[in-house]
N, C-alpha and C positions, 0 to 999 in steps of 0.2 A: 645267579652266577656266583661261582666260587672265586674269591680273590684273596691275596695275602699268603703268607707262609708262617708256619708255626713249628717250633721244635718240640718233639715229644719222645717218649720212650716206649718200646715194645716190651711187654712183660715176659716173664719166663714161659708163659703158656702160649705166647704168640699173639696176644691181644693188644690192640692199639686203640687208644681213646681218640675219637674224632673231635676236633676242636669245636667248642661251643657254638661259634659263629656258623660253622658248616652244619652242625646238628640242627640249628634253628632253621636254616634254609631247607634242609631235608624234611623237618617237621612241618613247615608251611606247605610243602609239596605233598605231604602225607606219604613219604617214602621212608621205609624202615629197612631197606635192603640195598646193598651195593654189589656190583659185579666187579671183581678184581681180576686184572689181567696184567701179566708182565709184558712190557713194551719192547722186547728184544733189542730195539735200536737205541733206546734211551737208558737202559739199565735202571728202571724204576718200575713201580707198580702203578697202574692207572685204576682208580676206583670210580666207576660210573654209577650214578643213580639208576635204578632198574629201568625207569622209563627211557632214559637216554640210551641205555644198552639195547633196549628193545628196538629203538630207532636204528641203531647200528645193525642189528640182526635183520630188520626189515630191508635196509639198504643192501646188505649182503645178498639176501634172497632175491631182491629185484634185479640184481645184476646178471643172474643166470650162471650157468656153468660152462660157457663156451671157451673161456680164457684159462689156460693152464695155470699161469702165475696167480690169477685171481682165486682159483680153486685152492691153490697152496696157501695163500694168505688167509682165506676163509677157514680152512682146516686148522691152521696154526693158531689163529686168534680164538677160535671156538674151543679148541682143545685146552688152551691155557686159561680160559675163563672159569672163575669160581664165584659162586654166590656167597655173600656173607651178610648175615642179618646183624643189625645194630641192636645190641642188648640193652637192658634197662639202664645200664650205667654209661651208655653212649660209646661202647667199644665194639670193634669188629675183630674177628679172628682172621689172621693172615696165615694160611696153610704153610707148612715148612717148605714145600717145593717153590712157592712164590717168593718166600723170604730168601731162599738160597739163590734163585734166579736173579733177584735184584740186589744181592749182597747186603741184605738187611740184617743187622745185628740188634743192638739195643737202641742206640740213638738214631733218630730219623728226623727228617724235615718233611712236613706235610704242606704241599703247595696247591693252592687253588688255581686251576687253569680253565677258566670259563665254565664249561659244562661238566668238567670232571675234576677229581682230586688226584694229585700224584703223590706217591710216597717214595722218598729217596733216602738212601743212607746219608747220614750227615756228611761223611767224607766225599761221596760222589756229588752231592749237591754243592759243596764248597768248590770242588774242581770245576763243575759246570758253570757256576756263577763267576768264577775267576777267569774263565777263558777270555782271551783277547778277542774283541769284536771290532770290526771296521766301523767307526762312527758314521761314516757317510752311508755305508750299506744299511746300517741299523736305522738311521734316520729315513732312508728311502723306503724301507720295509714298513716303518711306522706310518709314513705318508701314504703308502698304498692302502693302509687300513683306515685312513682318514684321521690319523692322529698327528697333530702339528706339534713340533718340538722347537 
């Protein structure tokens, strides 16, 4: 599982170094490729290890094509997905269209979110993190997950 957050920078060629902790997890799993997709609703990029992405594709295929909204979702997420290999220096290339969609410039925050890695612009991450949240609602959601506070 991916946990924690790290501040990094995207270089002029659009390459981003994956944090060493995450590279180690991927190495143990024998995964050298991530699938990058912009998450429309969160204004960040999600980077899924290839096996996790294959499970998403399997889930999409098993749902069938009878629901129009589901077909739209499957179409949008598949069209936005880009494979990115991890190079020998532990970097991935983020294509310009994904950087633009997530408003990524140079400074980014890389966040571990269980089965995936999210890549946020530093400004948008700060805005998201600073949002007011109802403490009672937050505690209830954690309790639903079996986390006692």
